[in-house]
mmCIF file of the N, C-alpha and C atoms, coordinates in Angstrom:
data_MODEL
# 
_entry.id   MODEL 
# 
loop_
_atom_site.group_PDB 
_atom_site.id 
_atom_site.type_symbol 
_atom_site.label_atom_id 
_atom_site.label_alt_id 
_atom_site.label_comp_id 
_atom_site.label_asym_id 
_atom_site.label_entity_id 
_atom_site.label_seq_id 
_atom_site.pdbx_PDB_ins_code 
_atom_site.Cartn_x 
_atom_site.Cartn_y 
_atom_site.Cartn_z 
_atom_site.occupancy 
_atom_site.B_iso_or_equiv 
_atom_site.pdbx_formal_charge 
_atom_site.auth_seq_id 
_atom_site.auth_comp_id 
_atom_site.auth_asym_id 
_atom_site.auth_atom_id 
_atom_site.pdbx_PDB_model_num 
ATOM 1   N N  . MET A 1 1  ? 22.963 -31.390 -103.007 1.00 0.00 ? 1  MET A N  1 
ATOM 2   C CA . MET A 1 1  ? 23.218 -32.082 -101.685 1.00 0.00 ? 1  MET A CA 1 
ATOM 3   C C  . MET A 1 1  ? 23.667 -31.078 -100.646 1.00 0.00 ? 1  MET A C  1 
ATOM 4   N N  . VAL A 1 2  ? 23.204 -31.235 -99.403  1.00 0.00 ? 2  VAL A N  1 
ATOM 5   C CA . VAL A 1 2  ? 23.474 -30.310 -98.315  1.00 0.00 ? 2  VAL A CA 1 
ATOM 6   C C  . VAL A 1 2  ? 23.958 -31.278 -97.139  1.00 0.00 ? 2  VAL A C  1 
ATOM 7   N N  . ALA A 1 3  ? 24.966 -30.767 -96.619  1.00 0.00 ? 3  ALA A N  1 
ATOM 8   C CA . ALA A 1 3  ? 25.665 -31.283 -95.402  1.00 0.00 ? 3  ALA A CA 1 
ATOM 9   C C  . ALA A 1 3  ? 24.603 -31.123 -94.267  1.00 0.00 ? 3  ALA A C  1 
ATOM 10  N N  . ASN A 1 4  ? 24.928 -32.225 -93.347  1.00 0.00 ? 4  ASN A N  1 
ATOM 11  C CA . ASN A 1 4  ? 24.045 -32.167 -92.141  1.00 0.00 ? 4  ASN A CA 1 
ATOM 12  C C  . ASN A 1 4  ? 24.267 -30.892 -91.351  1.00 0.00 ? 4  ASN A C  1 
ATOM 13  N N  . SER A 1 5  ? 25.429 -30.474 -91.280  1.00 0.00 ? 5  SER A N  1 
ATOM 14  C CA . SER A 1 5  ? 25.675 -29.105 -90.465  1.00 0.00 ? 5  SER A CA 1 
ATOM 15  C C  . SER A 1 5  ? 25.098 -28.024 -91.087  1.00 0.00 ? 5  SER A C  1 
ATOM 16  N N  . ILE A 1 6  ? 24.827 -27.942 -92.430  1.00 0.00 ? 6  ILE A N  1 
ATOM 17  C CA . ILE A 1 6  ? 24.005 -26.854 -93.052  1.00 0.00 ? 6  ILE A CA 1 
ATOM 18  C C  . ILE A 1 6  ? 22.622 -27.020 -92.819  1.00 0.00 ? 6  ILE A C  1 
ATOM 19  N N  . TYR A 1 7  ? 22.098 -28.248 -92.927  1.00 0.00 ? 7  TYR A N  1 
ATOM 20  C CA . TYR A 1 7  ? 20.834 -28.562 -92.814  1.00 0.00 ? 7  TYR A CA 1 
ATOM 21  C C  . TYR A 1 7  ? 20.197 -28.229 -91.336  1.00 0.00 ? 7  TYR A C  1 
ATOM 22  N N  . GLU A 1 8  ? 20.920 -28.432 -90.345  1.00 0.00 ? 8  GLU A N  1 
ATOM 23  C CA . GLU A 1 8  ? 20.647 -28.094 -88.966  1.00 0.00 ? 8  GLU A CA 1 
ATOM 24  C C  . GLU A 1 8  ? 20.464 -26.557 -88.821  1.00 0.00 ? 8  GLU A C  1 
ATOM 25  N N  . ASN A 1 9  ? 21.200 -25.812 -89.681  1.00 0.00 ? 9  ASN A N  1 
ATOM 26  C CA . ASN A 1 9  ? 20.936 -24.314 -89.478  1.00 0.00 ? 9  ASN A CA 1 
ATOM 27  C C  . ASN A 1 9  ? 19.844 -23.747 -90.340  1.00 0.00 ? 9  ASN A C  1 
ATOM 28  N N  . LEU A 1 10 ? 19.140 -24.487 -91.163  1.00 0.00 ? 10 LEU A N  1 
ATOM 29  C CA . LEU A 1 10 ? 18.076 -24.054 -91.985  1.00 0.00 ? 10 LEU A CA 1 
ATOM 30  C C  . LEU A 1 10 ? 16.700 -23.816 -91.139  1.00 0.00 ? 10 LEU A C  1 
ATOM 31  N N  . ASN A 1 11 ? 15.951 -23.007 -91.688  1.00 0.00 ? 11 ASN A N  1 
ATOM 32  C CA . ASN A 1 11 ? 14.664 -22.812 -90.897  1.00 0.00 ? 11 ASN A CA 1 
ATOM 33  C C  . ASN A 1 11 ? 13.784 -23.994 -91.445  1.00 0.00 ? 11 ASN A C  1 
ATOM 34  N N  . ASP A 1 12 ? 12.632 -24.155 -90.805  1.00 0.00 ? 12 ASP A N  1 
ATOM 35  C CA . ASP A 1 12 ? 11.714 -25.262 -91.023  1.00 0.00 ? 12 ASP A CA 1 
ATOM 36  C C  . ASP A 1 12 ? 11.274 -25.256 -92.405  1.00 0.00 ? 12 ASP A C  1 
ATOM 37  N N  . THR A 1 13 ? 10.858 -24.135 -92.920  1.00 0.00 ? 13 THR A N  1 
ATOM 38  C CA . THR A 1 13 ? 10.353 -23.980 -94.381  1.00 0.00 ? 13 THR A CA 1 
ATOM 39  C C  . THR A 1 13 ? 11.332 -24.598 -95.395  1.00 0.00 ? 13 THR A C  1 
ATOM 40  N N  . ASN A 1 14 ? 12.584 -24.328 -95.230  1.00 0.00 ? 14 ASN A N  1 
ATOM 41  C CA . ASN A 1 14 ? 13.671 -24.864 -96.033  1.00 0.00 ? 14 ASN A CA 1 
ATOM 42  C C  . ASN A 1 14 ? 14.072 -26.134 -95.810  1.00 0.00 ? 14 ASN A C  1 
ATOM 43  N N  . LYS A 1 15 ? 14.009 -26.597 -94.554  1.00 0.00 ? 15 LYS A N  1 
ATOM 44  C CA . LYS A 1 15 ? 14.153 -28.151 -94.222  1.00 0.00 ? 15 LYS A CA 1 
ATOM 45  C C  . LYS A 1 15 ? 13.188 -28.892 -94.883  1.00 0.00 ? 15 LYS A C  1 
ATOM 46  N N  . ASN A 1 16 ? 11.822 -28.473 -94.975  1.00 0.00 ? 16 ASN A N  1 
ATOM 47  C CA . ASN A 1 16 ? 10.748 -29.230 -95.601  1.00 0.00 ? 16 ASN A CA 1 
ATOM 48  C C  . ASN A 1 16 ? 11.198 -29.497 -97.157  1.00 0.00 ? 16 ASN A C  1 
ATOM 49  N N  . LEU A 1 17 ? 11.930 -28.702 -97.763  1.00 0.00 ? 17 LEU A N  1 
ATOM 50  C CA . LEU A 1 17 ? 12.255 -28.915 -99.148  1.00 0.00 ? 17 LEU A CA 1 
ATOM 51  C C  . LEU A 1 17 ? 13.245 -30.004 -99.404  1.00 0.00 ? 17 LEU A C  1 
ATOM 52  N N  . LEU A 1 18 ? 13.903 -30.566 -98.310  1.00 0.00 ? 18 LEU A N  1 
ATOM 53  C CA . LEU A 1 18 ? 15.004 -31.618 -98.440  1.00 0.00 ? 18 LEU A CA 1 
ATOM 54  C C  . LEU A 1 18 ? 14.510 -32.825 -97.755  1.00 0.00 ? 18 LEU A C  1 
ATOM 55  N N  . THR A 1 19 ? 15.061 -33.919 -98.284  1.00 0.00 ? 19 THR A N  1 
ATOM 56  C CA . THR A 1 19 ? 14.991 -35.339 -97.589  1.00 0.00 ? 19 THR A CA 1 
ATOM 57  C C  . THR A 1 19 ? 16.413 -35.884 -97.347  1.00 0.00 ? 19 THR A C  1 
ATOM 58  N N  . HIS A 1 20 ? 16.294 -36.784 -96.453  1.00 0.00 ? 20 HIS A N  1 
ATOM 59  C CA . HIS A 1 20 ? 17.695 -37.408 -95.908  1.00 0.00 ? 20 HIS A CA 1 
ATOM 60  C C  . HIS A 1 20 ? 18.040 -38.349 -97.001  1.00 0.00 ? 20 HIS A C  1 
ATOM 61  N N  . ASN A 1 21 ? 19.354 -38.371 -97.422  1.00 0.00 ? 21 ASN A N  1 
ATOM 62  C CA . ASN A 1 21 ? 19.938 -39.386 -98.219  1.00 0.00 ? 21 ASN A CA 1 
ATOM 63  C C  . ASN A 1 21 ? 20.851 -40.348 -97.371  1.00 0.00 ? 21 ASN A C  1 
ATOM 64  N N  . TYR A 1 22 ? 20.386 -41.512 -97.004  1.00 0.00 ? 22 TYR A N  1 
ATOM 65  C CA . TYR A 1 22 ? 21.059 -42.274 -96.101  1.00 0.00 ? 22 TYR A CA 1 
ATOM 66  C C  . TYR A 1 22 ? 22.345 -42.812 -96.762  1.00 0.00 ? 22 TYR A C  1 
ATOM 67  N N  . GLN A 1 23 ? 22.393 -42.972 -98.015  1.00 0.00 ? 23 GLN A N  1 
ATOM 68  C CA . GLN A 1 23 ? 23.512 -43.641 -98.714  1.00 0.00 ? 23 GLN A CA 1 
ATOM 69  C C  . GLN A 1 23 ? 24.617 -42.709 -98.472  1.00 0.00 ? 23 GLN A C  1 
ATOM 70  N N  . TYR A 1 24 ? 24.555 -41.411 -98.727  1.00 0.00 ? 24 TYR A N  1 
ATOM 71  C CA . TYR A 1 24 ? 25.652 -40.404 -98.708  1.00 0.00 ? 24 TYR A CA 1 
ATOM 72  C C  . TYR A 1 24 ? 25.660 -39.457 -97.413  1.00 0.00 ? 24 TYR A C  1 
ATOM 73  N N  . SER A 1 25 ? 24.751 -39.865 -96.401  1.00 0.00 ? 25 SER A N  1 
ATOM 74  C CA . SER A 1 25 ? 24.666 -39.130 -95.146  1.00 0.00 ? 25 SER A CA 1 
ATOM 75  C C  . SER A 1 25 ? 24.610 -37.668 -95.224  1.00 0.00 ? 25 SER A C  1 
ATOM 76  N N  . CYS A 1 26 ? 23.717 -37.222 -96.058  1.00 0.00 ? 26 CYS A N  1 
ATOM 77  C CA . CYS A 1 26 ? 23.367 -35.849 -96.391  1.00 0.00 ? 26 CYS A CA 1 
ATOM 78  C C  . CYS A 1 26 ? 21.977 -35.602 -96.631  1.00 0.00 ? 26 CYS A C  1 
ATOM 79  N N  . TYR A 1 27 ? 21.641 -34.369 -97.081  1.00 0.00 ? 27 TYR A N  1 
ATOM 80  C CA . TYR A 1 27 ? 20.204 -34.036 -97.381  1.00 0.00 ? 27 TYR A CA 1 
ATOM 81  C C  . TYR A 1 27 ? 20.303 -33.578 -98.915  1.00 0.00 ? 27 TYR A C  1 
ATOM 82  N N  . GLN A 1 28 ? 19.136 -33.840 -99.608  1.00 0.00 ? 28 GLN A N  1 
ATOM 83  C CA . GLN A 1 28 ? 19.004 -33.574 -101.024 1.00 0.00 ? 28 GLN A CA 1 
ATOM 84  C C  . GLN A 1 28 ? 17.634 -33.141 -101.226 1.00 0.00 ? 28 GLN A C  1 
ATOM 85  N N  . GLY A 1 29 ? 17.473 -32.362 -102.355 1.00 0.00 ? 29 GLY A N  1 
ATOM 86  C CA . GLY A 1 29 ? 16.255 -32.078 -102.887 1.00 0.00 ? 29 GLY A CA 1 
ATOM 87  C C  . GLY A 1 29 ? 16.105 -31.779 -104.342 1.00 0.00 ? 29 GLY A C  1 
ATOM 88  N N  . ASP A 1 30 ? 15.015 -31.645 -104.812 1.00 0.00 ? 30 ASP A N  1 
ATOM 89  C CA . ASP A 1 30 ? 14.824 -31.078 -106.382 1.00 0.00 ? 30 ASP A CA 1 
ATOM 90  C C  . ASP A 1 30 ? 14.466 -29.797 -106.276 1.00 0.00 ? 30 ASP A C  1 
ATOM 91  N N  . ILE A 1 31 ? 15.463 -28.967 -106.079 1.00 0.00 ? 31 ILE A N  1 
ATOM 92  C CA . ILE A 1 31 ? 15.124 -27.504 -105.946 1.00 0.00 ? 31 ILE A CA 1 
ATOM 93  C C  . ILE A 1 31 ? 15.397 -26.759 -107.218 1.00 0.00 ? 31 ILE A C  1 
ATOM 94  N N  . ILE A 1 32 ? 14.388 -25.939 -107.649 1.00 0.00 ? 32 ILE A N  1 
ATOM 95  C CA . ILE A 1 32 ? 14.433 -25.410 -108.951 1.00 0.00 ? 32 ILE A CA 1 
ATOM 96  C C  . ILE A 1 32 ? 14.556 -23.781 -108.744 1.00 0.00 ? 32 ILE A C  1 
ATOM 97  N N  . ASN A 1 33 ? 15.435 -23.206 -109.398 1.00 0.00 ? 33 ASN A N  1 
ATOM 98  C CA . ASN A 1 33 ? 15.627 -21.681 -109.445 1.00 0.00 ? 33 ASN A CA 1 
ATOM 99  C C  . ASN A 1 33 ? 14.570 -21.241 -110.477 1.00 0.00 ? 33 ASN A C  1 
ATOM 100 N N  . LYS A 1 34 ? 13.642 -20.413 -109.907 1.00 0.00 ? 34 LYS A N  1 
ATOM 101 C CA . LYS A 1 34 ? 12.485 -20.126 -110.690 1.00 0.00 ? 34 LYS A CA 1 
ATOM 102 C C  . LYS A 1 34 ? 12.903 -19.170 -111.879 1.00 0.00 ? 34 LYS A C  1 
ATOM 103 N N  . ASN A 1 35 ? 13.828 -18.137 -111.498 1.00 0.00 ? 35 ASN A N  1 
ATOM 104 C CA . ASN A 1 35 ? 14.341 -17.295 -112.764 1.00 0.00 ? 35 ASN A CA 1 
ATOM 105 C C  . ASN A 1 35 ? 15.074 -18.133 -113.797 1.00 0.00 ? 35 ASN A C  1 
ATOM 106 N N  . MET A 1 36 ? 15.997 -19.180 -113.393 1.00 0.00 ? 36 MET A N  1 
ATOM 107 C CA . MET A 1 36 ? 16.650 -19.947 -114.353 1.00 0.00 ? 36 MET A CA 1 
ATOM 108 C C  . MET A 1 36 ? 15.630 -20.863 -115.021 1.00 0.00 ? 36 MET A C  1 
ATOM 109 N N  . ASP A 1 37 ? 14.622 -21.330 -114.463 1.00 0.00 ? 37 ASP A N  1 
ATOM 110 C CA . ASP A 1 37 ? 13.792 -22.247 -114.997 1.00 0.00 ? 37 ASP A CA 1 
ATOM 111 C C  . ASP A 1 37 ? 12.846 -21.345 -116.054 1.00 0.00 ? 37 ASP A C  1 
ATOM 112 N N  . ASP A 1 38 ? 12.541 -20.159 -115.738 1.00 0.00 ? 38 ASP A N  1 
ATOM 113 C CA . ASP A 1 38 ? 11.886 -19.396 -116.737 1.00 0.00 ? 38 ASP A CA 1 
ATOM 114 C C  . ASP A 1 38 ? 12.818 -19.122 -117.978 1.00 0.00 ? 38 ASP A C  1 
ATOM 115 N N  . TRP A 1 39 ? 13.965 -18.696 -117.677 1.00 0.00 ? 39 TRP A N  1 
ATOM 116 C CA . TRP A 1 39 ? 15.045 -18.366 -118.795 1.00 0.00 ? 39 TRP A CA 1 
ATOM 117 C C  . TRP A 1 39 ? 15.162 -19.524 -119.615 1.00 0.00 ? 39 TRP A C  1 
ATOM 118 N N  . CYS A 1 40 ? 15.180 -20.844 -119.019 1.00 0.00 ? 40 CYS A N  1 
ATOM 119 C CA . CYS A 1 40 ? 15.516 -22.028 -119.861 1.00 0.00 ? 40 CYS A CA 1 
ATOM 120 C C  . CYS A 1 40 ? 14.302 -22.268 -120.782 1.00 0.00 ? 40 CYS A C  1 
ATOM 121 N N  . LYS A 1 41 ? 13.001 -21.996 -120.377 1.00 0.00 ? 41 LYS A N  1 
ATOM 122 C CA . LYS A 1 41 ? 11.755 -22.156 -121.007 1.00 0.00 ? 41 LYS A CA 1 
ATOM 123 C C  . LYS A 1 41 ? 11.756 -21.341 -122.200 1.00 0.00 ? 41 LYS A C  1 
ATOM 124 N N  . GLU A 1 42 ? 12.341 -20.166 -122.047 1.00 0.00 ? 42 GLU A N  1 
ATOM 125 C CA . GLU A 1 42 ? 12.237 -19.024 -123.169 1.00 0.00 ? 42 GLU A CA 1 
ATOM 126 C C  . GLU A 1 42 ? 13.402 -19.288 -123.969 1.00 0.00 ? 42 GLU A C  1 
ATOM 127 N N  . ASN A 1 43 ? 14.470 -19.735 -123.626 1.00 0.00 ? 43 ASN A N  1 
ATOM 128 C CA . ASN A 1 43 ? 15.715 -19.902 -124.516 1.00 0.00 ? 43 ASN A CA 1 
ATOM 129 C C  . ASN A 1 43 ? 16.278 -21.121 -124.814 1.00 0.00 ? 43 ASN A C  1 
ATOM 130 N N  . CYS A 1 44 ? 15.644 -22.175 -124.349 1.00 0.00 ? 44 CYS A N  1 
ATOM 131 C CA . CYS A 1 44 ? 16.389 -23.459 -124.619 1.00 0.00 ? 44 CYS A CA 1 
ATOM 132 C C  . CYS A 1 44 ? 15.411 -24.347 -125.514 1.00 0.00 ? 44 CYS A C  1 
ATOM 133 N N  . ASN A 1 45 ? 14.611 -23.788 -126.457 1.00 0.00 ? 45 ASN A N  1 
ATOM 134 C CA . ASN A 1 45 ? 13.814 -24.578 -127.393 1.00 0.00 ? 45 ASN A CA 1 
ATOM 135 C C  . ASN A 1 45 ? 14.575 -25.195 -128.604 1.00 0.00 ? 45 ASN A C  1 
# 
């Protein structure tokens, strides 16, 4: 989750990764750390 004040300072590319959560008055997204995702695929079987 990202506060409104942080969201306002993001560039448009990063803003497009998030959607507004009206229940909590913030922004959220399903953001994946590519390196961590690769590590999990290799080590979490």
